C-alpha positions in Angstrom: -61.4 33.6 -38.4 -63.4 30.5 -37.4 -64.2 28.6 -34.3 -65.3 29.4 -30.7 -63.3 32.7 -30.7 -65.3 33.8 -33.8 -68.6 33.1 -32.0 -67.6 35.2 -29.0 -66.3 38.1 -31.1 -69.4 38.1 -33.3 -71.8 37.9 -30.3 -70.1 40.8 -28.5 -70.2 43.0 -31.6 -73.8 42.2 -32.4 -75.0 42.8 -28.9 -73.1 46.1 -28.7 -74.7 47.3 -31.9 -78.1 46.2 -30.8 -77.6 48.1 -27.5 -77.0 51.4 -29.4 -73.3 51.5 -30.2 -72.4 53.4 -33.4 -69.2 51.5 -33.5 -67.5 48.7 -31.5 -64.6 46.3 -31.4 -63.9 43.2 -29.4 -60.6 41.6 -28.5 -60.2 38.0 -27.2 -56.9 36.8 -25.8 -56.3 33.2 -24.7 -53.0 32.3 -23.2 -51.3 29.2 -21.7 -48.0 29.7 -19.9 -45.5 27.8 -17.7 -42.6 29.1 -15.7 -40.1 27.5 -13.4 -37.1 28.7 -11.3 -34.2 26.5 -10.1 -31.7 27.6 -7.4 -28.8 25.2 -7.0 -30.4 21.8 -7.6 -33.7 22.8 -5.9 -36.8 23.7 -7.9 -38.1 26.9 -6.2 -41.4 27.0 -8.1 -43.3 25.8 -11.0 -46.2 27.9 -12.3 -48.7 27.0 -15.0 -51.6 29.2 -16.0 -54.4 29.3 -18.5 -56.2 32.6 -19.0 -58.7 34.1 -21.4 -60.1 37.5 -21.4 -62.6 39.4 -23.7 -62.4 43.1 -24.0 -65.3 45.1 -25.6 -65.0 48.7 -26.7 -68.2 50.6 -27.5 -68.5 54.1 -29.1 -71.8 56.0 -28.9 -72.6 59.1 -31.0 -73.0 62.4 -29.1 -73.4 65.9 -30.5 -69.8 66.8 -29.8 -68.2 63.5 -30.8 -68.1 59.9 -29.8 -68.2 58.7 -26.2 -66.4 55.5 -25.5 -66.0 52.8 -22.8 -64.0 49.6 -22.5 -64.9 46.6 -20.3 -63.4 43.1 -19.9 -64.5 39.8 -18.6 -63.1 36.2 -18.4 -66.6 34.8 -18.4 -67.4 33.9 -22.0 -70.8 32.4 -21.5 -73.3 33.8 -24.0 -75.4 35.6 -21.3 -72.2 37.1 -19.7 -71.1 38.4 -23.1 -74.5 39.9 -23.8 -74.6 41.6 -20.4 -71.0 42.9 -20.7 -71.7 44.4 -24.2 -74.9 46.1 -22.9 -73.0 47.5 -19.9 -70.2 48.8 -22.1 -72.7 50.8 -24.2 -74.3 52.1 -21.0 -70.9 53.2 -19.7 -70.1 54.9 -23.0 -73.3 56.9 -22.8 -72.2 58.2 -19.4 -68.8 59.2 -20.6 -67.8 62.7 -22.0 -67.6 62.8 -25.8 -64.2 63.1 -27.5 -63.9 64.5 -31.0 -60.9 62.3 -31.7 -62.4 59.1 -30.5 -63.4 56.4 -33.0 -62.3 53.3 -34.9 -59.5 53.8 -37.5 -60.5 55.5 -40.7 -57.8 53.8 -42.7 -58.3 50.5 -44.4 -57.9 47.6 -42.1 -55.4 44.8 -42.6 -56.3 42.2 -45.2 -52.9 40.6 -45.7 -52.1 38.5 -42.7 -48.6 37.0 -43.4 -47.0 34.2 -41.5 -44.4 36.0 -39.3 -42.9 32.8 -37.8 -44.3 33.6 -34.4 -44.2 30.0 -33.1 -43.1 26.4 -33.8 -46.1 24.1 -33.4 -43.7 21.3 -32.2 -42.9 23.4 -29.2 -46.4 22.7 -27.8 -45.3 19.2 -27.1 -42.4 20.3 -24.9 -43.5 19.9 -21.2 -42.4 21.5 -18.0 -39.7 18.8 -17.5 -37.8 20.2 -20.5 -37.9 23.8 -19.2 -36.8 22.6 -15.7 -33.9 20.9 -17.3 -33.0 24.1 -19.2 -33.0 26.1 -16.0 -30.9 23.4 -14.2 -28.4 23.3 -17.1 -28.0 27.1 -16.9 -27.7 27.0 -13.2 -25.0 24.3 -13.2 -23.0 26.1 -15.9 -23.1 29.3 -13.9 -22.1 27.7 -10.6 -19.4 25.6 -12.3 -17.8 28.4 -14.2 -15.6 29.5 -11.2 -15.2 28.7 -7.5 -16.1 32.3 -6.7 -19.6 31.7 -7.9 -20.9 30.3 -4.7 -24.6 31.2 -4.9 -27.3 32.6 -7.1 -30.7 34.3 -7.3 -31.7 31.3 -9.5 -32.1 30.4 -13.1 -35.6 30.8 -14.6 -37.2 29.4 -17.7 -40.6 30.3 -19.2 -42.8 29.3 -22.1 -46.0 30.9 -23.2 -48.5 30.5 -26.1 -51.2 33.0 -27.0 -54.1 33.3 -29.4 -55.4 36.8 -30.3 -58.7 37.4 -32.1 -59.9 40.8 -32.9 -63.1 42.0 -34.7 -64.8 45.4 -35.2 -68.0 46.8 -36.6 -66.3 47.9 -39.8 -65.9 44.3 -40.8 -62.4 43.5 -39.7 -61.8 40.0 -38.5 -58.3 38.7 -37.7 -56.6 36.1 -35.5 -53.0 34.9 -35.0 -51.1 32.7 -32.6 -47.7 33.3 -31.1 -45.3 31.9 -28.6 -42.5 33.2 -26.4 -39.7 31.4 -24.6 -37.0 32.6 -22.3 -34.2 31.5 -20.1 -32.5 33.7 -17.4 -29.6 33.1 -15.0 -28.5 35.3 -12.2 -25.4 34.0 -10.3 -23.7 35.6 -7.3 -19.9 36.0 -7.1 -18.0 36.4 -3.9 -14.3 37.4 -3.1 -12.5 39.1 -0.3 -15.8 39.7 1.6 -17.4 41.4 -1.4 -20.4 40.1 -3.3 -21.6 40.9 -6.8 -24.4 39.6 -9.0 -25.3 39.9 -12.7 -27.3 38.1 -15.2 -27.7 36.9 -18.8 -30.8 35.9 -20.7 -32.1 34.7 -24.0 -35.6 35.2 -25.5 -37.1 33.9 -28.7 -40.3 32.9 -30.5 -39.1 29.2 -30.7 -37.2 27.0 -28.4 -34.7 26.2 -31.1 -33.8 29.9 -31.4 -32.8 30.2 -27.7 -29.2 30.4 -26.7 -28.0 27.1 -25.2 -28.6 26.9 -21.5 -24.9 26.3 -20.6 -23.9 29.4 -22.6 -26.5 31.5 -20.7 -25.1 30.3 -17.4 -21.5 30.9 -18.4 -22.1 34.3 -19.7 -24.1 35.3 -16.6 -21.2 34.0 -14.4 -18.6 36.0 -16.5 -20.6 39.2 -16.1 -20.9 38.7 -12.3 -17.2 37.8 -11.9 -16.0 40.9 -13.7 -17.7 43.1 -11.2 -15.7 41.8 -8.2 -13.4 44.4 -6.8 -15.6 47.3 -7.9 -15.0 50.8 -6.6 -16.1 54.3 -7.1 -14.3 56.8 -9.4 -13.7 60.5 -9.2 -16.3 62.7 -10.9 -15.3 63.3 -14.5 -16.7 64.1 -17.9 -15.8 61.3 -20.2 -17.0 59.1 -23.1 -19.6 56.5 -22.0 -20.0 53.2 -23.7 -23.3 51.3 -23.3 -23.3 47.6 -23.9 -26.2 45.7 -25.6 -27.9 45.1 -22.3 -28.0 48.8 -21.3 -28.1 50.6 -24.7 -31.8 49.6 -25.3 -32.8 51.6 -22.3 -31.8 54.8 -24.3 -34.2 53.7 -27.1 -36.8 53.1 -24.5 -36.5 56.7 -23.4 -36.7 57.8 -27.0 -39.9 55.8 -27.5 -41.4 57.7 -24.5 -40.8 60.9 -26.5 -42.0 59.8 -30.0 -45.4 58.1 -29.2 -48.3 60.2 -30.3 -49.7 60.6 -26.8 -46.5 62.2 -25.5 -46.5 64.5 -28.6 -50.0 65.8 -28.4 -49.9 66.2 -24.6 -46.6 68.1 -25.0 -44.8 65.9 -22.5 -42.0 65.2 -25.0 -39.0 67.5 -25.6 -39.2 66.3 -29.2 -42.9 67.4 -29.7 -41.9 70.2 -32.1 -38.9 68.6 -33.7 -40.3 66.5 -36.6 -37.9 66.6 -39.5 -35.1 68.1 -37.3 -31.7 66.6 -36.8 -32.2 65.1 -33.3 -29.3 62.6 -33.3 -25.9 61.9 -34.8 -26.0 61.0 -38.5 -25.0 57.6 -37.5 -28.3 57.0 -35.8 -31.2 55.3 -37.6 -34.0 53.8 -35.5 -36.4 51.4 -37.0 -39.7 50.0 -35.8 -41.0 46.9 -37.7 -44.0 44.9 -36.6 -43.5 42.4 -39.4 -40.0 41.3 -38.6 -40.0 37.5 -39.0 -39.7 35.9 -35.6 -39.6 39.3 -33.9 -40.6 39.3 -30.2 -43.0 42.2 -30.9 -44.2 41.0 -34.4 -47.8 40.6 -35.2 -49.8 40.8 -38.5 -52.1 43.5 -37.3 -52.1 46.0 -34.5 -54.6 46.5 -31.6 -57.1 48.2 -34.0 -56.8 45.8 -36.9 -54.4 48.1 -38.8 -51.6 46.4 -40.8 -48.3 46.5 -39.0 -45.4 47.9 -41.0 -41.8 49.1 -41.0 -41.4 52.7 -39.8 -38.1 54.6 -39.6 -38.5 56.8 -36.5 -35.1 58.4 -36.9 -33.3 58.4 -40.3 -29.7 59.4 -40.4 -30.2 61.5 -37.3 -33.4 63.2 -38.4 -36.7 62.6 -36.7 -38.8 61.1 -39.4 -42.0 59.6 -37.8 -44.0 59.3 -34.6 -45.4 56.0 -33.4 -49.2 56.4 -33.7 -52.5 54.6 -33.2 -55.6 56.1 -34.8 -56.5 58.3 -31.8 -53.1 59.9 -31.3 -52.8 60.2 -35.1 -56.0 62.4 -35.2 -54.6 64.4 -32.3 -51.4 65.2 -34.0 -52.8 65.5 -37.5 -51.3 62.3 -38.8 -52.4 58.7 -39.5 -51.9 55.5 -37.7 -48.5 53.8 -38.2 -49.9 50.4 -37.1 -48.6 50.8 -33.6 -51.7 50.4 -31.6 -51.1 48.2 -28.5 -54.1 46.7 -26.8 -55.0 44.6 -23.8 -58.6 43.4 -23.2 -59.1 45.6 -20.2 -58.0 48.9 -21.8 -58.3 51.2 -24.8 -55.7 51.1 -27.6 -52.6 53.2 -27.1 -49.4 53.7 -29.2 -46.2 51.8 -28.6 -43.3 50.0 -30.3 -43.4 46.6 -31.9 -39.8 45.5 -32.7 -37.7 48.7 -32.4 -33.9 48.8 -32.8 -30.9 51.0 -33.6 -29.3 50.0 -36.9 -25.9 48.4 -36.2 -22.7 50.0 -37.2 -19.3 48.3 -37.5 -17.0 46.5 -35.1 -17.4 45.0 -31.7 -17.8 46.2 -28.1 -14.2 45.4 -27.6 -13.3 47.8 -30.5 -15.3 50.6 -28.9 -13.4 50.0 -25.7 -10.1 49.9 -27.5 -10.9 53.2 -29.2 -11.8 55.0 -25.9 -8.7 56.5 -24.2 -10.5 57.0 -20.9 -14.1 56.5 -20.0 -16.9 54.2 -18.7 -18.4 51.0 -20.0 -21.9 50.8 -18.5 -23.2 47.3 -17.8 -26.0 48.0 -15.5 -28.4 50.9 -15.0 -30.3 51.5 -11.7 -33.6 53.2 -11.1 -35.5 55.8 -13.1 -34.1 59.2 -13.9 -35.4 60.4 -17.2 -37.7 63.3 -17.8 -39.4 63.1 -21.3 -40.5 66.7 -21.2 -37.0 68.1 -20.9 -34.8 65.2 -21.9 -32.9 65.4 -18.7 -31.2 62.1 -17.8 -29.6 60.9 -14.6 -29.3 57.3 -13.6 -27.4 55.1 -11.1 -25.0 52.8 -12.9 -22.3 50.2 -12.6 -19.8 49.1 -15.1 -16.1 48.9 -16.0 -13.6 51.8 -16.1 -11.5 52.3 -19.2 -8.0 53.6 -19.2 -5.8 53.7 -22.3 -8.2 51.7 -24.3 -8.3 48.8 -21.8 -10.6 47.7 -19.0 -8.9 49.0 -15.8 -11.3 47.9 -13.0 -15.0 47.5 -12.2 -16.9 50.5 -10.8 -20.1 50.9 -8.8 -22.1 53.5 -6.8 -21.8 56.1 -9.6 -24.3 58.2 -11.5 -24.2 59.1 -15.2 -26.0 62.3 -16.2 -26.7 64.3 -19.3 -29.6 65.2 -21.6 -31.0 62.7 -24.0 -31.1 65.2 -26.8 -27.4 65.9 -26.4 -26.6 62.2 -25.9 -28.2 61.2 -29.2 -26.4 64.0 -31.0 -23.1 62.8 -29.4 -23.4 59.2 -30.4 -20.0 58.9 -32.2 -19.7 55.1 -32.5 -22.1 52.2 -32.9 -21.0 48.5 -33.0 -22.5 45.6 -34.9 -23.5 43.4 -31.9 -27.3 43.8 -32.0 -28.8 41.3 -29.5 -32.6 40.8 -29.1 -33.3 40.4 -25.4 -36.7 42.0 -25.7 -38.8 44.1 -28.1 -36.4 47.0 -28.0 -32.8 46.2 -29.0 -29.6 48.1 -29.6 -26.0 47.3 -30.4 -23.3 48.7 -28.2 -22.8 52.5 -28.7 -20.6 55.3 -27.4 -21.7 58.8 -26.3 -18.7 61.0 -26.7 -19.2 62.9 -23.4 -21.3 62.5 -20.3 -20.9 63.4 -16.6 -19.9 60.4 -14.4 -20.5 61.4 -10.8 -18.6 59.4 -8.2 -16.4 60.4 -5.3 
């Protein structure tokens, strides 16, 4: 790690140690982003931002453990860095000690592979290209059908970031990454009713994005199929989640397998390590070194090497997601899942997390369902990690005799996540990465669909 970022990191660490810190780390994040939204032919906004922020964490030895504090600043002038480091140590001295606090005890990352997190040529792509992408998606959506008569707009974004991390143990690491996205949300209207839906694409490189006209057409198709939606009678039926909604189930699972939820006993899975908690079909993987992954990085927020971790293996809970602090609290070790922002202490979270695909398509799942619901949108919260209770508003498509009968809305789907995972009886192979958590379509054999 060389250059101005090195100088800032080294200065922060040196001043923290000089001020009395037993241990310290410093994180510098520099970002450059642009974003634009088009509605019709009009450009609604263009945003460009350059940001940089330094976070300093200091740990001070006390009789009952280490006390810690975190501060951040966007002023990287030498005297500002000095002052911030000294203030961080002073704040740590005023903080109650915690026996579990401290830098990781495990060896830090020394192999920093190229994970294909950006294409250098994309830096030369200006805002005009992203405006054109948004316009192409918008035109494709509006031109797909006369019933698409308006939209919430089509939005394109591009961002580049440079992360530098150092600590008093001797770790020094830096990496650069990019993220690009395109989103379209058209509105369909017929017989006095109006429906909206969306489609999007996200990737580390512009070349990996889905074509703008494809994004627009898929968004339009999703909106059009919701026209004529109605409620259904309350029933207990199989529920199919598509690749847009299925990742939310994994998101709820993540809330139950991070170390913080486990040691605080706010997870219904806290005492279930090694148990069968899902169908044998279910294997859930977290991999921070997936090439080109939206959550990939060569080291985590504490300088630990990222890695592949199976959270659920053939239905059995096989690992928590841990940073060093939560690892100490649960009697384990970091899994390289420390997330970190300059203004906060490390915490545990997923990198690239997905449900291993099965076989067949979403259409196959529908054809194999005699009567049930295909969920295409979930609305609002409605999950309690401590109990697993699940209840969310939904919209989607009703299935009769293995075929789509009509769209439905104003319904609620309810169950318990533990039972839902055990009742996953079909998984398709249509894994789509729209974010850091992804899942193919899946079917839960029985849930309550509450309607009329």
